[in-house]
C-alpha positions, -999 to +999 in steps of 0.1 A: -162+716-153-124+707-155-118+688-188-104+651-181-078+639-203-093+612-221-059+590-223-055+590-177-021+573-185-009+591-208-011+623-183+004+605-162+039+595-180+040+631-196+031+647-157+062+632-143+086+638-168+074+675-163+085+672-126+114+658-128+120+686-163+112+714-134+124+699-103+155+677-108+159+644-099+133+633-078+118+602-055+090+580-058+064+599-032+069+631-046+064+618-077+033+608-066+022+632-040+023+655-075+004+633-095-020+631-067-015+588-077-001+563-048+032+549-047+024+512-062+009+531-092+037+557-097+063+531-094+043+514-127+044+551-143+079+551-136+089+523-146+072+522-175+097+559-185+120+537-174+115+511-205+107+538-231+143+555-219+131+588-210+141+581-171+170+565-153+168+556-117+206+563-095+208+530-081+223+548-043+196+579-040+169+558-062+157+591-071+144+590-110+161+619-138+156+626-174+175+608-203+181+628-231+158+608-248+134+640-253+160+663-265+175+637-295+134+641-304+128+680-296+162+682-321+153+660-348+138+677-386+115+668-409+137+656-443 
């Protein structure tokens, strides 16, 4: 039996980030299909990632793309 993520939204947030990282700028329906969630839930996930500045949405195409925030976090070194 496959173990479920105890915090479902964390799986969705990181799943969306990983999908965009692997596939490049992506539309809402692509992300929703990948995460196996409905469009309105996917929209809330993406709005949360935008709010936290991990993702931006291109106003013309509507596609979501990653910001450099994860890269900045990965480059941090402890003092």
